[in-house]
BAKOL-954584 format. One record per residue (C-alpha): x, y, z; residue number from 0. Coordinates in nm, 2 decimals, m for minus. Layout:
<gulums>
+--------+--------+--------+-----+
!     c1 !     c2 !     c3 ! seq !
+--------+--------+--------+-----+
!      X !      Y !      Z ! NUM !
...
+--------+--------+--------+-----+
</gulums>
This chain:
<gulums>
+--------+--------+--------+-----+
!     c1 !     c2 !     c3 ! seq !
+--------+--------+--------+-----+
!  m4.41 !  m0.54 !  m2.79 !   0 !
!  m4.25 !  m0.86 !  m2.62 !   1 !
!  m4.11 !  m0.82 !  m2.28 !   2 !
!  m4.11 !  m0.52 !  m2.03 !   3 !
!  m4.09 !  m0.16 !  m2.12 !   4 !
!  m3.73 !  m0.04 !  m2.05 !   5 !
!  m3.64 !   0.27 !  m1.87 !   6 !
!  m3.31 !   0.47 !  m1.79 !   7 !
!  m3.32 !   0.69 !  m1.48 !   8 !
!  m3.01 !   0.93 !  m1.41 !   9 !
!  m2.93 !   1.02 !  m1.07 !  10 !
!  m3.10 !   0.70 !  m0.94 !  11 !
!  m2.91 !   0.67 !  m0.63 !  12 !
!  m3.11 !   0.89 !  m0.41 !  13 !
!  m3.39 !   1.14 !  m0.39 !  14 !
!  m3.63 !   1.19 !  m0.69 !  15 !
!  m3.42 !   0.95 !  m0.92 !  16 !
!  m3.44 !   0.67 !  m0.67 !  17 !
!  m3.82 !   0.73 !  m0.61 !  18 !
!  m3.90 !   0.73 !  m0.99 !  19 !
!  m3.67 !   0.43 !  m1.05 !  20 !
!  m3.86 !   0.24 !  m0.78 !  21 !
!  m4.20 !   0.35 !  m0.91 !  22 !
!  m4.12 !   0.24 !  m1.26 !  23 !
!  m4.00 !  m0.09 !  m1.15 !  24 !
!  m4.32 !  m0.14 !  m0.95 !  25 !
!  m4.51 !  m0.05 !  m1.28 !  26 !
!  m4.33 !  m0.33 !  m1.45 !  27 !
!  m4.03 !  m0.15 !  m1.63 !  28 !
!  m3.69 !  m0.30 !  m1.65 !  29 !
!  m3.48 !   0.01 !  m1.52 !  30 !
!  m3.11 !   0.08 !  m1.58 !  31 !
!  m3.00 !   0.28 !  m1.26 !  32 !
!  m2.75 !   0.55 !  m1.36 !  33 !
!  m2.54 !   0.74 !  m1.12 !  34 !
!  m2.18 !   0.82 !  m1.00 !  35 !
!  m2.18 !   0.60 !  m0.68 !  36 !
!  m2.20 !   0.22 !  m0.69 !  37 !
!  m2.31 !   0.21 !  m0.33 !  38 !
!  m2.61 !   0.44 !  m0.38 !  39 !
!  m2.72 !   0.27 !  m0.68 !  40 !
!  m2.69 !  m0.06 !  m0.50 !  41 !
!  m2.89 !   0.08 !  m0.22 !  42 !
!  m3.17 !   0.16 !  m0.48 !  43 !
!  m3.17 !  m0.19 !  m0.63 !  44 !
!  m3.16 !  m0.34 !  m0.29 !  45 !
!  m3.48 !  m0.13 !  m0.21 !  46 !
!  m3.65 !  m0.28 !  m0.53 !  47 !
!  m3.62 !  m0.62 !  m0.38 !  48 !
!  m3.53 !  m0.95 !  m0.57 !  49 !
!  m3.56 !  m0.85 !  m0.92 !  50 !
!  m3.35 !  m0.89 !  m1.23 !  51 !
!  m3.53 !  m0.59 !  m1.37 !  52 !
!  m3.30 !  m0.34 !  m1.21 !  53 !
!  m2.94 !  m0.27 !  m1.35 !  54 !
!  m2.70 !  m0.06 !  m1.17 !  55 !
!  m2.46 !   0.12 !  m1.39 !  56 !
!  m2.19 !   0.37 !  m1.27 !  57 !
!  m2.20 !   0.65 !  m1.51 !  58 !
!  m2.08 !   1.02 !  m1.51 !  59 !
!  m2.33 !   1.20 !  m1.73 !  60 !
!  m2.07 !   1.47 !  m1.79 !  61 !
!  m1.85 !   1.21 !  m1.98 !  62 !
!  m1.94 !   1.14 !  m2.33 !  63 !
!  m1.79 !   0.78 !  m2.33 !  64 !
!  m1.94 !   0.71 !  m1.99 !  65 !
!  m2.29 !   0.79 !  m2.12 !  66 !
!  m2.26 !   0.61 !  m2.44 !  67 !
!  m2.12 !   0.28 !  m2.27 !  68 !
!  m2.41 !   0.30 !  m2.02 !  69 !
!  m2.67 !   0.32 !  m2.28 !  70 !
!  m2.51 !   0.05 !  m2.48 !  71 !
!  m2.51 !  m0.16 !  m2.18 !  72 !
!  m2.88 !  m0.11 !  m2.11 !  73 !
!  m2.97 !  m0.21 !  m2.46 !  74 !
!  m2.74 !  m0.51 !  m2.43 !  75 !
!  m2.91 !  m0.62 !  m2.14 !  76 !
!  m3.28 !  m0.54 !  m2.18 !  77 !
!  m3.29 !  m0.52 !  m2.56 !  78 !
!  m3.43 !  m0.15 !  m2.63 !  79 !
!  m3.51 !   0.18 !  m2.45 !  80 !
!  m3.87 !   0.31 !  m2.41 !  81 !
!  m3.82 !   0.59 !  m2.16 !  82 !
!  m3.53 !   0.82 !  m2.03 !  83 !
!  m3.57 !   1.02 !  m1.73 !  84 !
!  m3.30 !   1.29 !  m1.71 !  85 !
!  m3.28 !   1.36 !  m1.36 !  86 !
!  m2.92 !   1.40 !  m1.24 !  87 !
!  m2.87 !   1.74 !  m1.12 !  88 !
!  m2.68 !   1.95 !  m0.87 !  89 !
!  m2.66 !   2.31 !  m0.75 !  90 !
!  m2.40 !   2.56 !  m0.63 !  91 !
!  m2.57 !   2.82 !  m0.43 !  92 !
!  m2.39 !   3.15 !  m0.36 !  93 !
!  m2.39 !   3.52 !  m0.47 !  94 !
!  m2.30 !   3.53 !  m0.84 !  95 !
!  m1.99 !   3.76 !  m0.76 !  96 !
!  m1.84 !   3.50 !  m0.54 !  97 !
!  m1.90 !   3.19 !  m0.76 !  98 !
!  m1.60 !   3.02 !  m0.91 !  99 !
!  m1.59 !   2.92 !  m1.27 ! 100 !
!  m1.52 !   2.56 !  m1.14 ! 101 !
!  m1.86 !   2.57 !  m0.95 ! 102 !
!  m2.04 !   2.71 !  m1.25 ! 103 !
!  m1.90 !   2.45 !  m1.50 ! 104 !
!  m1.99 !   2.17 !  m1.25 ! 105 !
!  m2.34 !   2.26 !  m1.25 ! 106 !
!  m2.37 !   2.32 !  m1.62 ! 107 !
!  m2.17 !   1.98 !  m1.68 ! 108 !
!  m2.41 !   1.78 !  m1.49 ! 109 !
!  m2.74 !   1.96 !  m1.54 ! 110 !
!  m2.72 !   2.07 !  m1.90 ! 111 !
!  m2.44 !   1.89 !  m2.08 ! 112 !
!  m2.54 !   1.56 !  m1.91 ! 113 !
!  m2.89 !   1.60 !  m2.03 ! 114 !
!  m2.78 !   1.65 !  m2.37 ! 115 !
!  m2.55 !   1.36 !  m2.38 ! 116 !
!  m2.82 !   1.13 !  m2.25 ! 117 !
!  m3.08 !   1.29 !  m2.47 ! 118 !
!  m2.85 !   1.23 !  m2.77 ! 119 !
!  m2.78 !   0.87 !  m2.67 ! 120 !
!  m3.15 !   0.80 !  m2.62 ! 121 !
!  m3.25 !   0.94 !  m2.96 ! 122 !
!  m2.99 !   0.74 !  m3.14 ! 123 !
!  m3.13 !   0.41 !  m2.99 ! 124 !
!  m3.50 !   0.51 !  m3.01 ! 125 !
!  m3.50 !   0.62 !  m3.38 ! 126 !
!  m3.33 !   0.30 !  m3.49 ! 127 !
!  m3.50 !   0.01 !  m3.27 ! 128 !
!  m3.81 !  m0.18 !  m3.37 ! 129 !
!  m4.07 !  m0.06 !  m3.29 ! 130 !
!  m3.92 !   0.25 !  m3.31 ! 131 !
!  m3.96 !   0.56 !  m3.08 ! 132 !
!  m3.99 !   0.63 !  m2.71 ! 133 !
!  m4.01 !   0.89 !  m2.44 ! 134 !
!  m3.77 !   1.14 !  m2.28 ! 135 !
!  m3.87 !   1.31 !  m1.94 ! 136 !
!  m3.65 !   1.59 !  m1.83 ! 137 !
!  m3.64 !   1.70 !  m1.47 ! 138 !
!  m3.69 !   2.07 !  m1.50 ! 139 !
!  m3.75 !   2.28 !  m1.19 ! 140 !
!  m3.96 !   2.57 !  m1.09 ! 141 !
!  m3.63 !   2.75 !  m1.13 ! 142 !
!  m3.67 !   2.70 !  m1.50 ! 143 !
!  m3.93 !   2.98 !  m1.48 ! 144 !
!  m3.86 !   3.18 !  m1.16 ! 145 !
!  m3.51 !   3.17 !  m0.97 ! 146 !
!  m3.44 !   3.16 !  m0.61 ! 147 !
!  m3.19 !   3.41 !  m0.49 ! 148 !
!  m2.82 !   3.31 !  m0.53 ! 149 !
!  m2.90 !   3.03 !  m0.78 ! 150 !
!  m2.73 !   3.16 !  m1.10 ! 151 !
!  m2.58 !   2.83 !  m1.23 ! 152 !
!  m2.87 !   2.61 !  m1.13 ! 153 !
!  m3.13 !   2.85 !  m1.28 ! 154 !
!  m2.94 !   2.91 !  m1.58 ! 155 !
!  m2.91 !   2.53 !  m1.64 ! 156 !
!  m3.28 !   2.47 !  m1.59 ! 157 !
!  m3.37 !   2.76 !  m1.82 ! 158 !
!  m3.16 !   2.59 !  m2.09 ! 159 !
!  m3.33 !   2.25 !  m2.00 ! 160 !
!  m3.65 !   2.40 !  m2.12 ! 161 !
!  m3.50 !   2.48 !  m2.46 ! 162 !
!  m3.35 !   2.14 !  m2.46 ! 163 !
!  m3.70 !   1.98 !  m2.39 ! 164 !
!  m3.87 !   2.20 !  m2.66 ! 165 !
!  m3.61 !   2.12 !  m2.93 ! 166 !
!  m3.62 !   1.76 !  m2.86 ! 167 !
!  m4.00 !   1.75 !  m2.87 ! 168 !
!  m3.99 !   1.90 !  m3.19 ! 169 !
!  m3.70 !   1.72 !  m3.36 ! 170 !
!  m3.82 !   1.38 !  m3.20 ! 171 !
!  m4.15 !   1.38 !  m3.38 ! 172 !
!  m4.03 !   1.23 !  m3.70 ! 173 !
!  m3.89 !   0.95 !  m3.49 ! 174 !
!  m4.21 !   0.90 !  m3.28 ! 175 !
!  m4.01 !   1.02 !  m2.98 ! 176 !
!  m4.20 !   1.25 !  m2.74 ! 177 !
!  m4.02 !   1.46 !  m2.49 ! 178 !
!  m4.17 !   1.63 !  m2.17 ! 179 !
!  m4.05 !   1.84 !  m1.88 ! 180 !
!  m4.14 !   1.80 !  m1.52 ! 181 !
!  m4.10 !   2.11 !  m1.32 ! 182 !
!  m4.08 !   2.02 !  m0.96 ! 183 !
!  m4.10 !   2.22 !  m0.65 ! 184 !
!  m3.99 !   2.12 !  m0.31 ! 185 !
!  m4.01 !   1.75 !  m0.32 ! 186 !
!  m3.92 !   1.60 !   0.01 ! 187 !
!  m3.57 !   1.46 !  m0.02 ! 188 !
!  m3.25 !   1.53 !   0.16 ! 189 !
!  m3.16 !   1.83 !  m0.06 ! 190 !
!  m3.47 !   2.02 !   0.08 ! 191 !
!  m3.39 !   1.98 !   0.45 ! 192 !
!  m3.25 !   2.34 !   0.47 ! 193 !
!  m3.56 !   2.46 !   0.26 ! 194 !
!  m3.78 !   2.30 !   0.53 ! 195 !
!  m3.61 !   2.45 !   0.80 ! 196 !
!  m3.57 !   2.80 !   0.65 ! 197 !
!  m3.41 !   2.95 !   0.34 ! 198 !
!  m3.36 !   3.28 !   0.19 ! 199 !
!  m3.65 !   3.45 !   0.01 ! 200 !
!  m3.64 !   3.71 !  m0.26 ! 201 !
!  m3.72 !   3.98 !   0.01 ! 202 !
!  m3.41 !   3.90 !   0.21 ! 203 !
!  m3.60 !   3.71 !   0.48 ! 204 !
!  m3.52 !   3.36 !   0.56 ! 205 !
!  m3.83 !   3.14 !   0.60 ! 206 !
!  m3.93 !   2.78 !   0.61 ! 207 !
!  m4.12 !   2.64 !   0.31 ! 208 !
!  m4.38 !   2.37 !   0.26 ! 209 !
!  m4.26 !   2.05 !   0.10 ! 210 !
!  m4.44 !   1.75 !  m0.05 ! 211 !
!  m4.38 !   1.38 !  m0.07 ! 212 !
!  m4.13 !   1.28 !  m0.33 ! 213 !
!  m4.36 !   0.97 !  m0.41 ! 214 !
!  m4.59 !   1.23 !  m0.58 ! 215 !
!  m4.31 !   1.31 !  m0.82 ! 216 !
!  m4.25 !   0.94 !  m0.89 ! 217 !
!  m4.61 !   0.90 !  m0.97 ! 218 !
!  m4.60 !   1.18 !  m1.22 ! 219 !
!  m4.31 !   1.02 !  m1.39 ! 220 !
!  m4.49 !   0.68 !  m1.42 ! 221 !
!  m4.81 !   0.86 !  m1.55 ! 222 !
!  m4.61 !   1.06 !  m1.82 ! 223 !
!  m4.42 !   0.74 !  m1.92 ! 224 !
!  m4.74 !   0.55 !  m1.95 ! 225 !
!  m4.89 !   0.77 !  m2.22 ! 226 !
!  m4.91 !   0.63 !  m2.59 ! 227 !
!  m4.65 !   0.81 !  m2.81 ! 228 !
!  m4.93 !   1.00 !  m2.99 ! 229 !
!  m5.02 !   1.20 !  m2.67 ! 230 !
!  m4.77 !   1.40 !  m2.46 ! 231 !
!  m4.75 !   1.61 !  m2.14 ! 232 !
!  m4.52 !   1.90 !  m2.28 ! 233 !
!  m4.50 !   2.05 !  m1.94 ! 234 !
!  m4.61 !   1.97 !  m1.59 ! 235 !
!  m4.54 !   2.18 !  m1.29 ! 236 !
!  m4.58 !   1.96 !  m0.96 ! 237 !
!  m4.51 !   2.15 !  m0.64 ! 238 !
!  m4.58 !   2.17 !  m0.26 ! 239 !
!  m4.91 !   2.36 !  m0.26 ! 240 !
!  m4.81 !   2.61 !  m0.01 ! 241 !
!  m4.45 !   2.69 !  m0.13 ! 242 !
!  m4.36 !   3.03 !  m0.25 ! 243 !
!  m4.38 !   3.01 !  m0.62 ! 244 !
!  m4.71 !   3.17 !  m0.72 ! 245 !
!  m4.63 !   3.53 !  m0.64 ! 246 !
!  m4.28 !   3.43 !  m0.54 ! 247 !
!  m4.07 !   3.75 !  m0.45 ! 248 !
+--------+--------+--------+-----+
</gulums>
């Protein structure tokens, strides 16, 4: 295949998305950085250094036209699509009886509908390009198996991502499209500051939790992306060793 491999990373303006995008760029990929805020995306692009392989595209993954336009722009600039990292996500913590429908819809819209819209756009490209095929990596979560207290929208969305991953993995076979899920626990980003200081446990206590370097998540993304399309990591759990998951609650 001529030219660099091409990846799209959603939620690329910060945290796991930024780390993964930078790692893919370092590995030689051309990367489209998708996110809602141009300043954050440009910050990621600046961290990548002087490269024309990083393309910042403002995109709201909840919006069908925004997603389709972003994927079309990626192919226009880079010529194809080899990897999609569905990473964009938010949470709305709180007791289920106090959650608003607006908060629920916001989480489901970004975490689940956004992943669907991006997956759909990626499959349409990957099945028709030459050579055909590609790889989709979904950012699941340990919450796709075991919830935290007061996390109904987030946990529901991540359980659904597991179903989307498996369906995409099955339906993508005939198009040489592989789909993986990376379930992450306590990667050290701004979003886990509260967890590091102390967060509610299933027994009602508040306790600090261990975290791990976000660069380990980025390394995992690059590893999964590097596999030939006749091999797949169906699910990978990558977590801070001492966080409460095994035996949680």
